[in-house]
C-alpha positions as CSV (number, residue, x, y, z in Angstrom):
1,A,-4.7,147.6,-35.5
2,A,-3.3,144.2,-36.6
3,F,-5.7,144.0,-39.6
4,R,-4.6,147.5,-40.7
5,A,-0.9,146.7,-40.2
6,I,-1.3,143.7,-42.6
7,D,-3.9,144.8,-45.1
8,F,-2.8,148.4,-45.5
9,E,0.7,149.1,-44.1
10,L,2.4,145.9,-45.3
11,V,0.6,146.0,-48.7
12,V,1.6,149.6,-49.3
13,E,5.2,149.0,-48.1
14,C,5.6,145.9,-50.4
15,A,4.1,147.8,-53.3
16,T,6.3,150.8,-52.7
17,R,9.4,148.7,-52.8
18,A,8.2,146.9,-55.9
19,R,7.6,150.2,-57.6
20,Q,11.1,151.5,-56.6
21,A,12.5,148.4,-58.2
22,Q,10.8,149.4,-61.5
23,T,8.0,146.7,-61.3
24,R,5.5,147.6,-64.0
25,T,2.6,145.3,-63.0
26,L,1.1,144.8,-59.6
27,A,-1.8,142.5,-58.6
28,L,-3.9,142.9,-55.4
29,V,-6.7,141.0,-53.8
30,A,-8.9,143.7,-52.2
31,A,-12.6,143.0,-51.4
32,S,-16.0,143.5,-52.8
33,G,-17.1,146.9,-51.6
34,A,-13.6,148.2,-51.1
35,D,-14.0,152.0,-50.7
36,P,-11.7,154.4,-48.9
37,S,-14.8,156.4,-47.7
38,S,-16.7,153.3,-46.4
39,R,-18.2,153.3,-42.9
40,I,-17.2,149.7,-42.7
41,F,-13.7,149.4,-41.3
42,Y,-12.8,146.3,-43.4
43,S,-14.0,147.9,-46.7
44,R,-12.4,151.2,-45.8
45,V,-9.0,149.7,-45.2
46,K,-9.2,147.6,-48.4
47,G,-10.2,150.8,-50.3
48,E,-7.4,152.9,-48.8
49,A,-4.8,150.3,-49.7
50,E,-6.1,150.2,-53.3
51,A,-6.1,154.0,-53.5
52,A,-2.5,154.1,-52.2
53,L,-1.4,151.6,-54.8
54,V,-3.0,153.7,-57.5
55,A,-1.1,156.7,-56.3
56,L,2.2,154.8,-56.7
57,G,1.7,154.9,-60.5
58,F,2.1,151.4,-61.6
59,P,1.7,151.2,-65.4
60,R,-0.5,148.1,-64.8
61,L,-2.5,147.6,-61.6
62,V,-5.0,144.7,-61.5
63,V,-7.3,144.5,-58.5
64,A,-9.6,141.5,-57.7
65,R,-12.6,142.4,-55.6
66,P,-14.1,139.1,-54.5
67,S,-17.0,138.5,-52.2
68,L,-16.7,135.8,-49.6
69,L,-13.7,133.6,-50.4
70,L,-14.1,129.8,-50.3
71,G,-11.0,127.8,-49.5
72,D,-9.0,126.1,-46.8
73,R,-7.4,128.3,-44.1
74,S,-5.0,127.3,-41.4
75,E,-6.6,129.8,-39.0
76,R,-10.1,129.6,-37.6
77,R,-12.6,132.4,-38.3
78,T,-15.9,131.2,-36.8
79,G,-18.2,133.6,-38.7
80,E,-16.4,133.0,-42.0
81,W,-16.4,129.2,-41.5
82,L,-20.1,129.2,-40.8
83,A,-20.8,131.3,-43.8
84,R,-18.7,129.0,-46.0
85,K,-20.5,125.9,-44.7
86,L,-23.9,127.5,-45.2
87,L,-23.3,129.4,-48.5
88,G,-20.7,127.2,-50.2
89,P,-23.0,124.3,-51.3
90,S,-25.8,126.7,-52.5
91,R,-23.5,129.4,-54.0
92,A,-25.1,129.1,-57.5
93,L,-28.4,130.4,-56.0
94,F,-26.8,133.8,-55.1
95,P,-26.5,136.7,-57.5
96,K,-23.0,136.9,-59.0
97,S,-22.3,140.2,-57.4
98,I,-22.3,138.5,-53.9
99,R,-21.9,134.8,-54.7
100,P,-19.0,133.2,-52.8
101,V,-16.0,132.5,-55.0
102,R,-13.2,130.0,-54.6
103,D,-9.8,131.3,-53.7
104,I,-8.1,129.3,-56.4
105,E,-10.4,130.9,-59.0
106,V,-9.5,134.4,-57.8
107,A,-5.8,133.6,-57.9
108,R,-6.1,132.1,-61.4
109,D,-8.0,135.1,-62.8
110,L,-5.8,137.6,-61.1
111,V,-2.6,136.1,-62.5
112,A,-4.2,135.8,-66.0
113,A,-5.2,139.5,-65.9
114,A,-1.8,140.6,-64.7
115,M,-0.1,138.7,-67.5
116,D,-2.4,139.9,-70.2
117,P,-0.3,142.3,-72.3
118,S,-3.3,143.9,-74.0
119,W,-4.1,146.6,-71.4
120,L,-2.5,149.4,-69.4
121,G,-3.8,151.3,-66.4
122,R,-6.0,149.9,-63.6
123,R,-8.1,146.9,-64.2
124,I,-10.8,145.9,-61.6
125,L,-12.1,142.3,-61.5
126,S,-15.4,142.4,-59.7
127,N,-16.9,139.4,-58.1
128,R,-19.1,139.0,-61.2
129,D,-16.0,139.1,-63.4
130,L,-14.3,136.5,-61.3
131,L,-17.2,134.1,-61.5
132,E,-17.9,134.6,-65.2
133,K,-14.2,133.8,-66.0
134,S,-13.8,131.0,-63.5
135,I,-17.0,129.0,-63.3
136,R,-16.5,126.2,-65.8
């Protein structure tokens, strides 16, 4: 319930208020595999949030769909911490579709896409897109 309250309800409420204030561009970090019809709760909630934002009619909506995010967190998530420790150092060995990506790279690419005036509509940044733009 807490996850849904934050990752769906709060996201949609903030987006609704932004749209009411005539905001033209919105950026969202969803997740790889986000799908409103997914059997996986996490992916379903992320997909439902994304679909709700599409329905709000932003002229420009950019959505990042990263795989596992690498970065520092203040909270402890044991499974995620273990995955980062095991996968982080060997991330180049994974296919780009599932390769862990650094949170700062996702943020950088998401902002760049949101500020790019050359497109309208919905733009999806897949994990592969994020890695190809960010890996230097």
